[in-house]
DRENROVEX-529820 format. One line per 10 residues: number of its first residue (from 1); for each residue x, y, z of N, C-alpha, C. Coordinates in pm, whole numbers, plus 50000, padded with zeros to 5 digits. Layout:
<rs>
NUM = X/Y/Z/X/Y/Z/X/Y/Z  ...
</rs>
This chain:
<rs>
1 = 52249/52717/49839/52205/52609/49752/52065/52564/49793  51976/52550/49696/51837/52516/49724/51824/52366/49751  51745/52332/49853/51723/52193/49886/51645/52125/49773  51678/52000/49746/51610/51924/49641/51460/51920/49670  51382/51955/49570/51238/51968/49589/51168/51833/49580  51045/51832/49629/50962/51712/49619/50935/51677/49474  50915/51780/49391/50889/51757/49249/51007/51688/49182  51128/51734/49215/51248/51674/49156/51263/51528/49199  51234/51500/49325/51242/51362/49373/51140/51273/49305  51018/51326/49287/50914/51250/49217/50959/51213/49077
11 = 51017/51311/49007/51065/51284/48871/51173/51177/48869  51256/51176/48972/51368/51083/48977/51324/50939/49004  51223/50922/49088/51193/50787/49134/51069/50724/49071  50990/50801/48995/50865/50746/48941/50889/50623/48855  50987/50631/48765/51017/50517/48678/51058/50395/48760  51147/50416/48857/51194/50304/48939/51082/50245/49022  50994/50330/49073/50885/50282/49156/50798/50182/49081  50757/50219/48961/50668/50127/48888/50745/50007/48834  50873/50026/48799/50955/49914/48749/50976/49809/48857  51020/49851/48974/51047/49756/49082/50919/49698/49140
21 = 50811/49775/49138/50684/49723/49185/50641/49603/49102  50656/49615/48972/50617/49505/48882/50713/49387/48894  50835/49412/48940/50931/49303/48958/50909/49226/49088  50825/49280/49175/50797/49211/49300/50859/49274/49423  50923/49389/49407/50980/49459/49522/50867/49523/49601  50875/49515/49736/50769/49565/49822/50813/49694/49892  50715/49780/49922/50746/49906/49988/50651/49928/50107  50615/49820/50175/50514/49829/50279/50555/49919/50394  50681/49908/50440/50725/49991/50551/50725/50138/50512  50769/50168/50390/50771/50306/50343/50628/50361/50339
31 = 50537/50281/50288/50398/50322/50276/50339/50349/50414  50364/50257/50508/50309/50273/50642/50361/50396/50713  50487/50433/50689/50543/50550/50755/50487/50679/50699  50435/50676/50577/50382/50797/50516/50247/50835/50573  50159/50738/50594/50026/50766/50647/49992/50661/50752  50062/50664/50864/50044/50561/50966/49901/50555/51017  49835/50671/51028/49700/50673/51083/49597/50612/50990  49630/50599/50860/49537/50539/50766/49545/50387/50766  49643/50333/50838/49662/50188/50845/49684/50130/50705  49761/50205/50623/49800/50153/50492/49927/50073/50513
41 = 49916/49942/50514/50033/49861/50543/50073/49771/50428  50018/49793/50309/50056/49711/50196/50033/49788/50066  50100/49746/49963/50095/49817/49835/49957/49806/49772  49886/49697/49795/49753/49682/49737/49658/49791/49788  49665/49821/49917/49579/49926/49972/49614/50061/49911  49743/50086/49893/49786/50211/49830/49728/50223/49689  49735/50116/49613/49684/50118/49477/49532/50132/49475  49464/50073/49572/49319/50085/49580/49279/50231/49606  49352/50296/49696/49323/50436/49724/49350/50521/49602  49460/50493/49535/49489/50566/49411/49376/50550/49311
51 = 49322/50431/49301/49216/50404/49204/49095/50496/49224  49051/50515/49347/48932/50598/49369/48962/50747/49357  49088/50782/49336/49125/50922/49315/49148/50955/49168  49136/50858/49080/49159/50884/48938/49051/50974/48882  49091/51063/48793/49000/51164/48739/49041/51195/48596  48953/51173/48501/48984/51199/48361/49017/51345/48337  48956/51434/48414/48980/51576/48395/49124/51614/48426  49187/51543/48521/49324/51574/48560/49425/51482/48491  49388/51357/48472/49484/51258/48425/49479/51233/48275  49389/51301/48206/49372/51281/48061/49345/51134/48029
61 = 49278/51067/48121/49245/50927/48101/49111/50915/48031  49080/50795/47988/48951/50770/47921/48836/50798/48016  48849/50753/48138/48750/50780/48242/48818/50754/48375  48778/50830/48477/48830/50811/48612/48716/50788/48708  48749/50739/48827/48645/50711/48925/48572/50839/48966  48646/50948/48983/48582/51070/49031/48482/51127/48930  48518/51131/48801/48420/51182/48705/48305/51081/48683  48333/50953/48704/48226/50853/48701/48126/50880/48813  48179/50917/48932/48093/50945/49045/48010/51071/49023  48065/51169/48953/47991/51293/48930/47863/51269/48851
71 = 47863/51167/48769/47747/51138/48685/47661/51023/48736  47702/50962/48846/47635/50841/48892/47489/50865/48925  47459/50973/48994/47322/51000/49037/47225/51000/48920  47261/51066/48811/47172/51073/48694/47171/50943/48615  47287/50884/48600/47295/50767/48513/47229/50643/48570  47238/50626/48701/47190/50501/48759/47039/50487/48749  46970/50599/48723/46825/50592/48703/46789/50519/48574  46888/50504/48487/46861/50442/48357/46924/50302/48349  46927/50233/48461/46980/50097/48462/46899/50007/48369  46967/49922/48296/46902/49833/48201/46848/49709/48271
81 = 46742/49655/48214/46690/49525/48258/46650/49447/48134  46631/49319/48150/46573/49237/48043/46439/49185/48093  46349/49165/48000/46214/49120/48037/46184/48989/47966  46128/48895/48041/46086/48767/47982/45954/48726/48047  45876/48650/47973/45747/48604/48024/45769/48483/48113  45722/48492/48235/45734/48383/48330/45595/48329/48365  45585/48199/48388/45457/48136/48421/45439/48129/48572  45319/48170/48618/45287/48167/48760/45149/48103/48779  45137/48025/48884/45009/47958/48913/44931/48042/49015  44804/48070/48984/44720/48150/49074/44591/48074/49101
91 = 44537/48093/49220/44411/48029/49257/44306/48138/49281  44199/48129/49204/44088/48220/49223/44110/48359/49166  44217/48379/49092/44240/48511/49032/44324/48495/48907  44318/48598/48824/44392/48596/48698/44486/48716/48697  44614/48690/48676/44714/48796/48666/44792/48775/48537  44772/48864/48443/44839/48851/48316/44759/48767/48218  44829/48715/48119/44764/48637/48013/44755/48490/48054  44632/48432/48041/44612/48292/48080/44678/48200/47977  44757/48107/48026/44814/48001/47942/44722/47880/47959  44622/47868/47868/44521/47765/47884/44579/47625/47878
101 = 44675/47604/47796/44733/47469/47785/44793/47426/47918  44874/47513/47979/44934/47480/48107/44829/47477/48219  44726/47562/48205/44619/47563/48306/44548/47428/48310  44512/47374/48190/44446/47244/48183/44536/47135/48239  44664/47135/48204/44757/47033/48253/44768/47038/48405  44774/47159/48458/44787/47175/48604/44665/47121/48676  44544/47154/48622/44421/47105/48684/44411/46952/48673  44455/46899/48556/44446/46754/48534/44539/46679/48630  44660/46732/48651/44755/46667/48742/44700/46663/48884  44621/46765/48917/44564/46770/49052/44431/46696/49060
111 = 44377/46653/48943/44248/46583/48941/44134/46674/48977  44149/46802/48949/44047/46901/48985/44024/46993/48866  43954/46939/48763/43937/47015/48639/43847/47136/48656  43760/47135/48758/43668/47248/48776/43719/47352/48876  43836/47326/48934/43890/47421/49032/43936/47550/48961  43920/47668/49028/43962/47795/48967/44113/47817/48977  44189/47728/48916/44336/47740/48914/44376/47785/48773  44456/47889/48767/44497/47943/48638/44649/47957/48632  44708/47918/48521/44851/47944/48494/44857/48064/48403  44919/48170/48453/44924/48296/48376/45069/48332/48346
121 = 45086/48395/48233/45219/48442/48193/45228/48592/48220  45333/48629/48297/45353/48768/48333/45495/48810/48296  45511/48935/48257/45645/48983/48227/45727/48996/48356  45849/48947/48354/45938/48952/48470/46067/49023/48431  46105/49124/48512/46228/49198/48486/46347/49127/48550  46456/49121/48475/46579/49059/48524/46689/49165/48533  46754/49173/48649/46857/49275/48672/46998/49218/48662  47012/49086/48676/47145/49026/48675/47198/49005/48533  47195/49110/48455/47255/49104/48322/47402/49146/48333  47482/49116/48233/47625/49141/48240/47656/49286/48273
131 = 47585/49380/48209/47613/49522/48232/47595/49558/48379  47486/49511/48439/47461/49545/48579/47554/49472/48675  47594/49352/48638/47690/49279/48722/47824/49352/48726  47868/49403/48611/47993/49480/48606/47978/49608/48687  47866/49677/48670/47842/49800/48744/47841/49775/48895  47768/49673/48939/47760/49644/49083/47896/49605/49139  47971/49525/49064/48104/49485/49112/48194/49609/49125  48189/49698/49029/48269/49821/49036/48230/49905/49157  48100/49928/49176/48055/50010/49288/48087/49943/49421  48086/49811/49425/48124/49740/49547/48270/49765/49581
141 = 48356/49760/49479/48498/49787/49499/48517/49929/49551  48457/50026/49485/48473/50166/49524/48418/50189/49664  48302/50134/49692/48239/50152/49823/48327/50093/49933  48383/49976/49910/48470/49913/50011/48594/49998/50037  48653/50053/49932/48773/50134/49949/48741/50261/50028  48633/50327/49990/48598/50455/50054/48558/50434/50200  48477/50333/50227/48426/50314/50363/48525/50243/50455  48617/50166/50399/48713/50092/50482/48852/50157/50479  48915/50158/50362/49053/50207/50353/49066/50355/50385  48964/50434/50354/48972/50578/50373/48885/50627/50489
151 = 48842/50537/50575/48751/50574/50684/48811/50684/50771  48937/50668/50810/48999/50768/50899/49011/50902/50829  49060/50901/50706/49083/51027/50636/48951/51100/50609  48845/51026/50580/48716/51090/50554/48659/51151/50682  48686/51086/50795/48639/51139/50922/48727/51252/50973  48852/51256/50927/48948/51359/50969/49016/51417/50845  48942/51493/50765/48993/51534/50634/49104/51638/50637  49125/51703/50752/49228/51805/50758/49366/51743/50731  49437/51800/50637/49568/51746/50600/49564/51649/50485  49442/51616/50437/49428/51524/50324/49361/51597/50208
161 = 49431/51697/50156/49374/51777/50048/49341/51693/49926  49415/51586/49906/49391/51503/49789/49260/51426/49798  49189/51438/49912/49059/51373/49927/48942/51471/49913  48972/51595/49875/48866/51697/49867/48748/51653/49782  48776/51587/49671/48669/51546/49580/48572/51449/49645  48616/51378/49747/48530/51282/49816/48460/51343/49937  48521/51444/50000/48466/51494/50127/48395/51628/50114  48416/51701/50004/48351/51831/49988/48204/51812/49953  48116/51877/50029/47972/51865/50005/47931/51947/49885  47849/51886/49799/47798/51956/49682/47666/52024/49716
171 = 47620/52111/49626/47494/52181/49647/47380/52081/49658  47288/52107/49751/47176/52017/49771/47087/52014/49647  47030/51897/49619/46941/51880/49504/46819/51800/49546  46710/51824/49478/46586/51749/49497/46544/51742/49644  46563/51853/49714/46518/51859/49852/46609/51792/49953  46718/51727/49906/46811/51662/49999/46915/51762/50046  46967/51736/50166/47075/51818/50216/47199/51796/50130  47286/51897/50129/47411/51883/50055/47489/51764/50108  47549/51689/50017/47624/51572/50058/47751/51560/49975  47848/51493/50032/47974/51469/49963/47961/51350/49871
181 = 48064/51329/49787/48063/51214/49698/48061/51084/49777  48132/51082/49890/48133/50961/49974/47993/50933/50029  47925/51036/50074/47790/51019/50128/47691/50978/50018  47707/51039/49901/47620/51005/49789/47639/50859/49748  47763/50815/49740/47790/50676/49704/47728/50581/49806  47745/50611/49932/47692/50524/50037/47539/50516/50028  47474/50630/50002/47328/50631/49991/47281/50548/49873  47342/50568/49758/47301/50493/49639/47329/50344/49655  47447/50312/49706/47486/50171/49717/47397/50097/49815  47359/50163/49924/47282/50096/50028/47131/50104/50005
191 = 47083/50206/49930/46938/50229/49925/46876/50215/49787  46953/50220/49680/46893/50212/49547/46829/50074/49527  46697/50074/49507/46625/49946/49502/46664/49863/49381  46698/49927/49272/46736/49852/49152/46875/49791/49168  46966/49868/49227/47101/49817/49250/47098/49701/49349  47007/49708/49445/46997/49602/49545/46954/49469/49482  46885/49476/49369/46838/49353/49304/46947/49284/49223  47059/49350/49208/47172/49290/49135/47259/49215/49234  47278/49087/49213/47354/49001/49305/47482/48953/49236  47597/49003/49285/47725/48965/49224/47802/48864/49307
201 = 47744/48818/49415/47819/48731/49506/47871/48605/49438  47791/48544/49353/47834/48421/49286/47862/48442/49137  47867/48568/49097/47887/48596/48954/48034/48579/48917  48058/48511/48808/48193/48492/48757/48215/48592/48645  48269/48708/48681/48291/48814/48582/48427/48794/48518  48429/48723/48409/48554/48696/48339/48601/48819/48264  48725/48815/48221/48779/48926/48141/48699/48940/48012  48654/48829/47957/48575/48834/47834/48444/48907/47858  48382/48884/47974/48256/48953/48007/48279/49103/48017  48387/49141/48085/48417/49284/48100/48443/49348/47965
211 = 48518/49279/47879/48545/49332/47746/48416/49347/47666  48324/49253/47686/48195/49261/47616/48116/49383/47660  48116/49412/47789/48042/49527/47840/48106/49658/47793  48235/49655/47766/48300/49775/47711/48238/49815/47577  48175/49721/47510/48114/49750/47380/47964/49775/47392  47916/49796/47514/47774/49825/47536/47734/49953/47463  47607/49963/47428/47557/50085/47364/47549/50201/47462  47550/50170/47588/47540/50272/47692/47679/50315/47738  47705/50445/47731/47834/50497/47777/47853/50471/47926  47745/50470/48000/47749/50442/48144/47814/50307/48171
221 = 47766/50205/48101/47820/50071/48123/47960/50056/48062  47985/50123/47952/48120/50123/47895/48221/50174/47998  48188/50287/48059/48278/50347/48158/48298/50254/48278  48190/50190/48322/48200/50099/48436/48295/49983/48405  48285/49930/48283/48371/49818/48243/48516/49861/48233  48539/49980/48179/48676/50032/48167/48738/50048/48305  48661/50101/48399/48714/50122/48534/48738/49990/48606  48648/49895/48593/48668/49765/48657/48792/49696/48601  48810/49706/48470/48929/49649/48407/49055/49718/48458  49049/49850/48474/49166/49925/48524/49198/49884/48667
231 = 49096/49863/48747/49119/49819/48885/49190/49683/48887  49147/49594/48802/49211/49462/48796/49356/49473/48751  49383/49562/48659/49521/49584/48615/49607/49636/48729  49554/49731/48807/49629/49785/48919/49661/49677/49021  49567/49587/49045/49591/49479/49141/49696/49381/49089  49724/49387/48959/49833/49307/48900/49958/49391/48881  49959/49512/48940/50073/49604/48935/50103/49652/48794  50001/49662/48711/50021/49710/48574/49996/49860/48570  50105/49937/48574/50096/50082/48569/50222/50137/48505  50210/50257/48446/50325/50318/48383/50385/50422/48477
241 = 50494/50486/48433/50565/50579/48520/50482/50702/48553  50396/50744/48458/50311/50861/48485/50214/50832/48599  50154/50714/48595/50061/50677/48701/50136/50652/48831  50256/50597/48822/50337/50578/48942/50366/50711/49010  50391/50814/48930/50418/50947/48985/50295/51000/49057  50177/50978/49000/50054/51024/49063/50031/50952/49196  50063/50824/49200/50047/50748/49324/50138/50805/49432  50262/50827/49397/50358/50882/49491/50317/51020/49539  50269/51101/49446/50239/51241/49476/50110/51256/49557  50007/51181/49522/49876/51203/49581/49848/51119/49705
251 = 49903/50999/49710/49861/50909/49816/49973/50860/49907  50097/50859/49859/50204/50805/49943/50261/50912/50035  50266/51034/49989/50340/51136/50062/50247/51219/50149  50263/51207/50279/50187/51290/50371/50242/51432/50366  50165/51530/50412/50213/51669/50412/50348/51683/50482  50438/51755/50417/50572/51782/50471/50646/51653/50503  50630/51553/50421/50696/51425/50445/50776/51382/50322  50848/51476/50263/50930/51443/50147/51045/51350/50184  51070/51335/50315/51174/51241/50357/51147/51100/50304  51019/51067/50291/50983/50936/50238/51033/50919/50096
261 = 51013/51022/50014/51063/51018/49876/51214/51007/49874  51280/51081/49962/51426/51082/49965/51480/50945/50003  51414/50879/50099/51457/50744/50136/51434/50646/50022  51320/50660/49952/51294/50573/49837/51400/50591/49729  51443/50714/49707/51545/50740/49605/51670/50656/49633  51715/50654/49758/51838/50581/49790/51815/50430/49792  51695/50388/49828/51662/50244/49818/51678/50199/49673  51626/50279/49579/51636/50244/49438/51782/50248/49391  51860/50339/49443/52001/50346/49405/52074/50218/49446  52042/50166/49562/52103/50040/49607/52057/49924/49518
271 = 51927/49920/49486/51875/49813/49401/51932/49819/49260  51956/49939/49210/52005/49953/49073/52138/49883/49049  52214/49863/49155/52346/49799/49140/52333/49650/49110  52212/49595/49128/52191/49451/49107/52094/49431/48991  52123/49495/48883/52036/49492/48764/52027/49350/48709  51906/49310/48676/51887/49179/48612/51859/49065/48706  51860/49089/48837/51833/48979/48929/51683/48951/48935  51648/48831/48976/51508/48793/48989/51471/48794/49137  51372/48874/49171/51334/48888/49311/51239/48777/49353  51259/48728/49474/51169/48627/49527/51036/48692/49565
281 = 50926/48619/49546/50796/48670/49585/50786/48668/49737  50754/48782/49795/50741/48793/49940/50597/48761/49979  50575/48638/50022/50439/48594/50053/50395/48636/50192  50489/48681/50274/50454/48720/50410/50479/48868/50431  50436/48949/50334/50462/49091/50339/50403/49159/50461  50284/49116/50504/50221/49180/50620/50294/49143/50749  50352/49024/50754/50424/48983/50873/50563/49046/50879  50622/49074/50765/50755/49133/50759/50753/49255/50667  50682/49361/50709/50665/49476/50620/50793/49552/50591  50897/49532/50674/51021/49606/50654/51105/49547/50542
291 = 51082/49420/50507/51159/49356/50400/51111/49409/50265  51202/49474/50194/51169/49532/50064/51188/49430/49953  51297/49358/49957/51325/49263/49849/51427/49160/49896  51422/49044/49835/51524/48941/49857/51554/48876/49722  51681/48850/49697/51723/48794/49569/51855/48720/49585  51892/48645/49482/52020/48575/49481/52109/48634/49373  52238/48647/49409/52332/48708/49316/52473/48663/49354  52549/48621/49255/52688/48582/49275/52703/48479/49387  52610/48382/49389/52620/48273/49486/52573/48307/49626  52518/48425/49647/52473/48466/49781/52327/48507/49777
301 = 52265/48503/49894/52128/48552/49909/52131/48689/49974  52057/48783/49917/52054/48920/49967/51914/48951/50023  51911/49027/50131/51785/49073/50191/51796/49223/50215  51708/49299/50153/51708/49445/50167/51589/49487/50253  51615/49566/50355/51510/49611/50446/51515/49763/50461  51400/49819/50498/51389/49964/50518/51340/49993/50659  51407/50089/50725/51367/50130/50860/51350/50008/50949  51457/49930/50958/51444/49798/51018/51577/49752/51077  51570/49648/51160/51692/49585/51211/51733/49467/51125  51667/49448/51012/51706/49342/50921/51646/49208/50957
311 = 51694/49105/50890/51639/48970/50908/51693/48902/51033  51823/48914/51059/51882/48842/51173/51985/48927/51245  51953/49057/51258/52045/49150/51324/51975/49217/51441  52055/49269/51533/52000/49346/51644/52086/49470/51666  52021/49579/51699/52090/49705/51725/52047/49752/51864  52107/49690/51965/52067/49720/52102/52183/49689/52196  52207/49777/52291/52310/49757/52392/52250/49777/52531  52272/49680/52618/52226/49690/52756/52345/49674/52850  52325/49717/52974/52432/49710/53073/52416/49583/53156  52524/49506/53166/52525/49390/53254/52578/49437/53389
321 = 52487/49447/53487/52523/49504/53617/52639/49431/53683  52653/49302/53658/52760/49225/53722/52898/49267/53674  52905/49324/53552/53035/49362/53497/53066/49509/53518  52979/49581/53588/53000/49724/53608/53079/49748/53736  53182/49832/53727/53260/49866/53845/53177/49950/53942  53227/49963/54066/53150/50028/54172/53122/50175/54144  53198/50237/54058/53168/50375/54019/53227/50401/53881  53178/50504/53816/53221/50536/53681/53100/50558/53592  53123/50580/53465/53015/50615/53373/52909/50506/53365  52951/50379/53345/52855/50271/53329/52776/50248/53457
331 = 52841/50258/53572/52771/50241/53699/52661/50345/53714  52697/50469/53689/52600/50578/53705/52491/50573/53597  52527/50533/53477/52426/50520/53372/52328/50408/53406  52380/50300/53465/52292/50190/53506/52195/50238/53614  52241/50322/53704/52155/50378/53807/52047/50467/53745  52088/50547/53646/51992/50634/53578/51883/50552/53512  51921/50449/53438/51822/50367/53368/51732/50292/53465  51788/50242/53575/51709/50171/53674/51607/50264/53738  51651/50385/53777/51559/50480/53838/51455/50528/53738  51496/50545/53613/51402/50588/53508/51289/50487/53491
341 = 51323/50358/53492/51221/50255/53481/51120/50266/53594  51170/50283/53717/51082/50291/53834/50992/50413/53828  51052/50528/53800/50975/50653/53797/50875/50655/53682  50913/50601/53567/50822/50598/53452/50697/50518/53484  50717/50406/53553/50603/50321/53589/50517/50387/53697  50583/50449/53796/50511/50509/53908/50438/50637/53870  50508/50725/53798/50453/50857/53769/50374/50864/53639  50414/50784/53542/50354/50795/53409/50274/50672/53368  50285/50566/53446/50208/50447/53413/50261/50372/53292  50385/50391/53260/50445/50320/53146/50585/50275/53184
351 = 50625/50161/53129/50757/50109/53157/50865/50179/53078  50987/50172/53125/51101/50229/53054/51198/50119/53016  51272/50140/52908/51367/50039/52862/51497/50050/52940  51561/49934/52962/51692/49935/53027/51804/49936/52924  51769/49967/52800/51868/49966/52693/51958/50089/52703  52086/50065/52695/52183/50175/52695/52184/50246/52560  52161/50170/52455/52161/50224/52320/52075/50136/52230  52011/50195/52135/51932/50117/52039/51898/50202/51919  51863/50137/51811/51829/50212/51691/51777/50122/51581  51749/50185/51468/51696/50113/51353/51742/50188/51229
361 = 51837/50133/51154/51890/50203/51035/51783/50223/50929  51805/50320/50841/51710/50346/50732/51717/50237/50626  51837/50191/50593/51855/50089/50490/51949/49981/50543  51905/49855/50532/51989/49742/50572/51992/49642/50457  52111/49605/50416/52128/49502/50314/52215/49392/50372  52158/49271/50384/52231/49157/50439/52268/49061/50326  52387/49007/50337/52433/48908/50238/52463/48777/50310  52398/48669/50265/52414/48538/50327/52475/48439/50227  52557/48351/50279/52610/48243/50195/52560/48110/50249  52544/48015/50161/52494/47883/50200/52604/47804/50269
371 = 52567/47735/50378/52662/47653/50451/52660/47510/50400  52756/47431/50443/52765/47292/50397/52649/47208/50450  52584/47255/50556/52472/47181/50613/52339/47220/50550  52343/47311/50452/52220/47352/50385/52156/47477/50442  52212/47530/50550/52160/47653/50608/52225/47774/50543  52213/47889/50610/52276/48010/50558/52347/48083/50671  52452/48152/50636/52535/48223/50734/52557/48366/50687  52540/48460/50780/52560/48600/50746/52704/48623/50703  52719/48683/50586/52852/48707/50530/52892/48854/50542  52803/48943/50506/52831/49087/50513/52702/49164/50537
381 = 52717/49286/50588/52604/49375/50613/52637/49513/50559  52541/49574/50492/52551/49716/50453/52446/49794/50528  52487/49907/50586/52396/49994/50659/52398/50132/50597  52280/50182/50566/52268/50315/50508/52184/50405/50596  52236/50521/50628/52160/50620/50705/52126/50735/50611  51998/50776/50608/51950/50877/50514/51911/51003/50590  51966/51116/50549/51931/51245/50606/51895/51341/50493  51769/51377/50487/51721/51470/50383/51751/51612/50429  51878/51649/50420/51921/51776/50476/52044/51829/50404  52061/51960/50416/52184/52027/50372/52254/52093/50491
391 = 52198/52072/50610/52253/52128/50732/52371/52045/50779  52488/52106/50788/52610/52032/50820/52603/51970/50959  52541/52039/51054/52530/51983/51190/52445/51857/51189  52336/51858/51113/52249/51741/51104/52320/51627/51029  52399/51664/50928/52478/51564/50856/52577/51498/50952  52642/51579/51038/52737/51525/51135/52666/51429/51232  52545/51464/51272/52467/51376/51360/52439/51244/51290  52402/51251/51161/52376/51130/51084/52500/51043/51071  52616/51107/51057/52741/51032/51046/52770/50957/51175  52746/51023/51287/52768/50954/51416/52671/50836/51429
401 = 52544/50856/51393/52447/50747/51401/52490/50628/51316  52540/50657/51196/52587/50551/51107/52701/50473/51171  52798/50543/51229/52912/50477/51292/52867/50391/51410  52768/50439/51484/52716/50359/51597/52650/50232/51546  52570/50243/51442/52507/50124/51385/52613/50024/51342  52716/50071/51274/52820/49982/51222/52899/49916/51334  52923/49990/51442/53004/49936/51551/52926/49840/51639  52797/49865/51660/52722/49790/51759/52630/49682/51701  52620/49667/51570/52530/49568/51513/52575/49427/51552  52477/49345/51594/52506/49210/51640/52423/49109/51562
411 = 52468/48984/51567/52388/48873/51515/52283/48835/51619  52159/48823/51576/52052/48788/51669/52074/48650/51729  52124/48556/51649/52136/48416/51692/52238/48398/51803  52347/48474/51801/52456/48454/51898/52479/48574/51989  52420/48688/51955/52441/48814/52028/52586/48859/52018  52658/48812/51916/52796/48855/51892/52796/48973/51794  52894/49060/51808/52909/49168/51713/52942/49112/51575  52886/49173/51472/52913/49126/51335/53057/49155/51297  53103/49273/51330/53242/49310/51296/53334/49269/51409  53448/49209/51375/53544/49164/51475/53611/49285/51541
421 = 53668/49268/51663/53733/49381/51732/53844/49445/51650  53916/49364/51574/54028/49418/51496/53980/49503/51378  53854/49483/51338/53805/49551/51217/53690/49649/51245  53672/49687/51372/53562/49779/51403/53574/49904/51318  53466/49934/51245/53459/50049/51153/53561/50039/51041  53609/49919/51015/53704/49900/50907/53640/49861/50776  53505/49854/50773/53429/49822/50652/53470/49688/50592  53480/49588/50679/53512/49452/50634/53383/49369/50628  53330/49334/50745/53203/49261/50749/53084/49356/50750  53106/49478/50795/52998/49578/50803/53041/49702/50726
431 = 52966/49733/50621/52994/49852/50541/52883/49954/50564  52915/50081/50540/52813/50183/50564/52833/50307/50480  52721/50374/50450/52723/50501/50378/52619/50594/50438  52649/50723/50435/52554/50825/50476/52502/50895/50351  52371/50893/50331/52308/50954/50213/52246/51087/50254  52285/51195/50187/52235/51329/50220/52199/51404/50092  52135/51519/50110/52107/51607/49997/52236/51673/49952  52230/51741/49840/52349/51808/49787/52393/51917/49883  52523/51913/49921/52577/52007/50018/52640/52128/49949  52653/52235/50025/52703/52361/49967/52854/52362/49950
441 = 52923/52265/50008/53069/52260/49990/53110/52117/49961  53226/52102/49901/53274/51970/49862/53306/51885/49985  53273/51757/49974/53310/51660/50077/53423/51576/50020  53542/51583/50076/53654/51507/50020/53631/51358/50027  53677/51288/49927/53665/51143/49924/53750/51082/50034  53699/50981/50101/53772/50915/50207/53850/50800/50144  53976/50819/50126/54057/50721/50054/54097/50602/50141  54092/50618/50275/54136/50512/50364/54026/50412/50397  53902/50459/50399/53792/50373/50437/53677/50391/50339  53585/50295/50341/53469/50304/50253/53354/50380/50318
451 = 53368/50417/50444/53265/50498/50510/53275/50640/50455  53171/50682/50388/53176/50815/50328/53035/50871/50315  53027/50992/50264/52900/51062/50247/52867/51068/50099  52747/51021/50063/52702/51025/49924/52594/51132/49913  52617/51228/49823/52524/51337/49806/52430/51313/49688  52308/51357/49702/52212/51354/49591/52264/51444/49479  52260/51397/49351/52204/51272/49301/52310/51169/49263  52419/51163/49340/52525/51068/49312/52475/50925/49327  52548/50833/49270/52514/50692/49284/52620/50622/49369  52579/50540/49463/52677/50472/49548/52741/50352/49479
461 = 52682/50308/49366/52733/50187/49302/52701/50065/49387  52775/49958/49370/52752/49834/49446/52797/49855/49590  52709/49830/49684/52742/49852/49825/52793/49727/49893  52768/49609/49836/52820/49483/49888/52870/49397/49772
</rs>
């Protein structure tokens, strides 16, 4: 049986990705695990990177950033300006057309009618017109993304094939050495004297202004306005499933990292069971990147996390030396951990943990109920372990990991186990599922317990 492909996973989750994104669900932990070295820790950065990779030639869009960049060198030479006559006072020289009326007034105010003071009118070029303000704002956005968000990838392009259009050097022109699109953008943005005269720092570019520039006679400015408007839409999470698929395919998934897609698939399967709920806005996404969503349903508050220990749970076991007998497994394991700490510090210059066991489940769903005092109390926990595999041995390993998570999960506040001794692995307070790829043989349903294996593309239904 063939393993589920990356293409198939993309097709399955693209709709859900853009739907839940617009509903306020966050995927910061998933994003960070895909390209940790890029320091992409929030969805806005992901969308910004996607924006500079848009290309009309590939996406059948009206215009993309990449094809806009291909024409930038030629087009920017034809930047528009407006000209108006400005009055300037000169002493002992004449520049432009003399305004005799103002000249006489100026001399009279100074009481020096015979002095060689002249007020002259000269044409003055203005660059801060709407078209140029839109263009400068767009290029500022693109420049910031390329030089900041993509700094690591541009400096280390190996493995980032989707950045070829930005890092591949083009044929040299006009006596200049060959340069990439990123280098060309940086040169124009930093050195073009006309662009430097456009100041957008205090400019209020309203939506009406952008729409007006879309109707410019110049295709150059039309394209700039369309792209700036598209960027603003992306920052408001306005995208369709086709664009969501491109984001997932080009920017979220690192090479040979389809596990990220597989984990997202099961996250969406869990969310699908709570159709119609209203998600709370996560204002502290950077501080709690593992929290995907929180919502209220059936009188309870739910918190869904990815690759995390959850909101108020701990998955860690340590040995209390005072309770260890003079010999046996725990005594000897305590000796191993103690010696490991010492040797790690002495030989390797790093400390070692004294934890006997620890972990972090792939999916954690916590259910809280409100207490009479106005607080909240943990009611139930769902733990999901995801293995993107068809290998039975690896599936068995995942099953053991799931059982360990379920048995050892504790409340952070009290350090007590969530599941009571009488119900350990009984799926009462702690429920769990193992999510795997489609297996080559049937897995019998577990009629006695809810701990079971869910194969792609099955649905787990409501997990809590």
